[in-house]
SEVEXTOR-638869 format. One line per field, with one value per residue (C-alpha): residue number from 1; residue in one letter; x, y, z. Coordinates in Angstrom, 2 decimals, decimal comma, always signed. Example, Ala and Ser with C-alpha at 12.3 -4.5 7.8 and 13.67 -1.06 7.14 Angstrom:
2
num <- c(1 / 2)
residuo <- c(a / s)
east <- c(+12,30 / +13,67)
north <- c(-4,50 / -1,06)
up <- c(+7,80 / +7,14)
REM end
This chain:
176
num <- c(1 / 2 / 3 / 4 / 5 / 6 / 7 / 8 / 9 / 10 / 11 / 12 / 13 / 14 / 15 / 16 / 17 / 18 / 19 / 20 / 21 / 22 / 23 / 24 / 25 / 26 / 27 / 28 / 29 / 30 / 31 / 32 / 33 / 34 / 35 / 36 / 37 / 38 / 39 / 40 / 41 / 42 / 43 / 44 / 45 / 46 / 47 / 48 / 49 / 50 / 51 / 52 / 53 / 54 / 55 / 56 / 57 / 58 / 59 / 60 / 61 / 62 / 63 / 64 / 65 / 66 / 67 / 68 / 69 / 70 / 71 / 72 / 73 / 74 / 75 / 76 / 77 / 78 / 79 / 80 / 81 / 82 / 83 / 84 / 85 / 86 / 87 / 88 / 89 / 90 / 91 / 92 / 93 / 94 / 95 / 96 / 97 / 98 / 99 / 100 / 101 / 102 / 103 / 104 / 105 / 106 / 107 / 108 / 109 / 110 / 111 / 112 / 113 / 114 / 115 / 116 / 117 / 118 / 119 / 120 / 121 / 122 / 123 / 124 / 125 / 126 / 127 / 128 / 129 / 130 / 131 / 132 / 133 / 134 / 135 / 136 / 137 / 138 / 139 / 140 / 141 / 142 / 143 / 144 / 145 / 146 / 147 / 148 / 149 / 150 / 151 / 152 / 153 / 154 / 155 / 156 / 157 / 158 / 159 / 160 / 161 / 162 / 163 / 164 / 165 / 166 / 167 / 168 / 169 / 170 / 171 / 172 / 173 / 174 / 175 / 176)
residuo <- c(q / k / p / s / s / s / p / a / k / q / p / k / p / k / t / d / a / c / a / l / l / t / s / a / d / v / q / a / v / q / g / d / p / v / q / e / t / k / p / s / t / q / p / g / s / g / l / i / m / s / q / c / l / f / r / t / a / t / p / s / k / s / v / s / v / a / i / a / s / p / g / s / i / s / p / r / t / f / w / q / k / q / f / q / s / g / k / p / v / s / g / e / k / e / k / a / e / k / k / p / l / a / g / s / k / k / q / e / n / e / e / d / d / e / s / t / r / p / r / a / i / a / g / v / g / e / e / a / y / w / v / g / g / p / m / v / g / a / l / y / v / l / k / g / n / t / f / v / r / i / s / v / g / g / v / r / e / e / s / a / r / i / e / k / s / v / a / l / a / r / l / a / l / k / r / l)
east <- c(-27,53 / -29,36 / -29,49 / -27,84 / -29,91 / -26,94 / -26,79 / -23,00 / -22,55 / -24,93 / -24,50 / -28,14 / -29,97 / -33,33 / -32,19 / -31,15 / -34,11 / -32,50 / -32,66 / -36,44 / -37,21 / -35,41 / -35,14 / -37,42 / -40,06 / -40,07 / -40,13 / -43,02 / -45,16 / -44,06 / -43,45 / -40,12 / -36,61 / -34,58 / -31,50 / -29,98 / -30,58 / -29,61 / -29,44 / -29,36 / -29,85 / -31,08 / -32,14 / -35,41 / -38,27 / -36,32 / -35,98 / -33,27 / -34,75 / -32,91 / -34,15 / -33,70 / -34,64 / -35,19 / -34,61 / -36,32 / -35,66 / -38,57 / -37,61 / -41,21 / -41,93 / -39,24 / -40,06 / -38,98 / -38,78 / -37,85 / -37,62 / -37,66 / -35,15 / -35,08 / -33,31 / -34,29 / -37,78 / -39,03 / -40,73 / -43,86 / -44,03 / -43,62 / -46,32 / -48,78 / -48,20 / -48,64 / -51,49 / -53,45 / -53,77 / -55,27 / -52,78 / -50,90 / -47,29 / -45,08 / -43,38 / -45,91 / -48,70 / -49,06 / -51,73 / -53,57 / -53,54 / -57,06 / -58,57 / -60,54 / -64,12 / -65,37 / -66,44 / -65,28 / -62,07 / -63,41 / -64,61 / -61,26 / -59,35 / -61,62 / -61,03 / -57,24 / -57,42 / -59,56 / -57,25 / -54,15 / -55,70 / -54,22 / -56,57 / -56,44 / -55,53 / -56,61 / -54,76 / -51,10 / -48,87 / -50,21 / -51,58 / -51,24 / -52,14 / -52,13 / -51,08 / -51,36 / -53,51 / -54,55 / -51,00 / -48,56 / -48,86 / -47,11 / -48,12 / -46,95 / -46,99 / -46,30 / -44,71 / -43,35 / -41,19 / -40,56 / -42,46 / -41,85 / -42,90 / -43,41 / -44,12 / -44,52 / -44,28 / -45,69 / -49,27 / -51,89 / -54,81 / -54,56 / -56,32 / -53,76 / -50,86 / -52,27 / -52,68 / -49,08 / -47,74 / -49,57 / -48,18 / -44,63 / -45,21 / -46,27 / -43,03 / -40,94 / -42,54 / -41,43 / -37,81 / -38,15)
north <- c(+22,00 / +25,31 / +27,09 / +30,48 / +33,51 / +35,87 / +38,02 / +38,30 / +34,63 / +34,65 / +37,28 / +36,70 / +35,58 / +35,53 / +32,49 / +30,46 / +28,20 / +26,95 / +30,50 / +30,70 / +28,41 / +27,51 / +24,07 / +25,37 / +26,39 / +22,90 / +21,19 / +23,39 / +22,43 / +18,80 / +17,86 / +16,24 / +17,68 / +18,54 / +16,32 / +17,91 / +20,54 / +19,70 / +22,65 / +22,27 / +24,52 / +23,56 / +25,44 / +24,38 / +25,83 / +29,06 / +29,58 / +28,87 / +26,87 / +26,93 / +23,97 / +22,83 / +19,55 / +19,75 / +16,10 / +15,26 / +12,47 / +10,63 / +10,90 / +10,70 / +13,98 / +15,90 / +19,25 / +20,44 / +24,17 / +25,76 / +29,38 / +30,55 / +33,11 / +34,67 / +32,65 / +33,18 / +34,20 / +35,92 / +33,87 / +36,05 / +35,30 / +31,57 / +31,81 / +33,47 / +30,81 / +27,97 / +29,18 / +31,63 / +28,98 / +26,46 / +23,75 / +21,76 / +22,68 / +20,39 / +17,73 / +18,02 / +15,98 / +12,83 / +10,36 / +8,45 / +4,70 / +3,68 / +0,45 / +1,41 / +0,22 / -1,08 / +1,81 / +4,52 / +5,60 / +9,10 / +9,57 / +8,35 / +10,87 / +13,69 / +12,73 / +12,69 / +16,14 / +17,45 / +16,16 / +17,75 / +21,08 / +23,95 / +25,01 / +28,58 / +28,90 / +32,13 / +34,11 / +33,52 / +35,60 / +37,54 / +34,33 / +30,71 / +27,40 / +23,80 / +21,35 / +17,65 / +14,66 / +12,46 / +11,27 / +14,00 / +17,76 / +21,10 / +24,65 / +27,39 / +30,96 / +34,13 / +37,22 / +40,02 / +38,63 / +35,27 / +32,27 / +29,50 / +25,85 / +23,96 / +20,27 / +18,47 / +14,75 / +12,35 / +13,63 / +11,39 / +13,82 / +16,37 / +19,16 / +18,76 / +18,85 / +22,07 / +23,56 / +22,69 / +23,98 / +27,29 / +27,66 / +27,12 / +29,42 / +32,27 / +31,86 / +31,65 / +34,76 / +36,85 / +36,08 / +36,95)
up <- c(+22,34 / +22,13 / +18,77 / +18,76 / +17,89 / +17,99 / +14,84 / +15,28 / +14,32 / +11,35 / +8,63 / +7,60 / +10,78 / +8,98 / +7,01 / +10,06 / +10,77 / +14,00 / +15,41 / +15,00 / +17,93 / +21,13 / +22,67 / +25,43 / +22,84 / +21,33 / +24,72 / +25,92 / +22,91 / +22,36 / +26,01 / +25,15 / +25,56 / +22,46 / +22,11 / +19,02 / +16,34 / +12,77 / +10,37 / +6,59 / +3,58 / +0,18 / -2,92 / -4,46 / -6,51 / -7,00 / -3,23 / -0,68 / +2,17 / +5,50 / +7,52 / +11,08 / +12,67 / +16,42 / +17,33 / +20,59 / +23,09 / +21,49 / +17,79 / +16,57 / +18,45 / +16,56 / +14,95 / +11,51 / +10,74 / +7,44 / +6,32 / +2,71 / +1,42 / -2,04 / -4,72 / -8,34 / -7,12 / -3,99 / -1,28 / -1,65 / -5,40 / -4,71 / -2,01 / -4,39 / -7,07 / -4,59 / -2,42 / -4,57 / -7,30 / -4,86 / -5,82 / -3,17 / -2,53 / -4,58 / -2,51 / +0,29 / -1,27 / +0,80 / -0,23 / +2,44 / +1,92 / +1,03 / -0,21 / -3,31 / -3,49 / -6,82 / -9,04 / -6,62 / -8,39 / -9,13 / -5,55 / -4,19 / -6,36 / -5,21 / -1,56 / -2,14 / -3,76 / -0,91 / +1,82 / +0,27 / -0,72 / +1,33 / +4,13 / +5,42 / +9,10 / +10,78 / +13,43 / +12,55 / +10,25 / +7,28 / +5,82 / +6,86 / +5,28 / +6,45 / +3,74 / +4,32 / +4,91 / +7,81 / +8,59 / +7,52 / +7,28 / +7,57 / +8,41 / +6,03 / +7,41 / +5,39 / +6,95 / +4,78 / +1,98 / +3,62 / +4,92 / +7,40 / +7,27 / +10,52 / +10,90 / +14,22 / +14,82 / +17,36 / +17,19 / +15,60 / +15,55 / +12,72 / +14,66 / +17,49 / +14,96 / +13,52 / +17,01 / +17,99 / +14,65 / +15,11 / +18,65 / +17,36 / +14,36 / +16,65 / +18,61 / +15,42 / +13,87 / +16,87 / +15,89 / +12,20)
REM end
């Protein structure tokens, strides 16, 4: 099922996360055909997040896309609080499972903080950050007064996940 990008069906197309990517976009990057798109909307952190799960034939290769719309605060204001302060985005902090060595509790906490600290990603949107650790992560990209979050599955290597997320973000930004 291909997501519609027709503005006639959606009164506010910018909030339809399923319209930001096509099944062909996802297949080109993930190498797996899209079986289904699942849209959802949820308010959170003062924003309205429109989300879309592009479920692929291999479920672990599915792609999640979300776009922020103004709620009680603007997406740009939320962005500045989250990324200009250097703190991880709430709900995105994933801790890697580590076996602590004796006396290394402080070092372990510093490594956890380092792995979840937003990292600037150049060349996409006005600003972009990767938030995550060795196993799970998402790319956040700012454009105007909105931002998108993209997370790809089925890729073990973090640098490859970032690369695929950036490729999908560039495609999605063209439709904003």
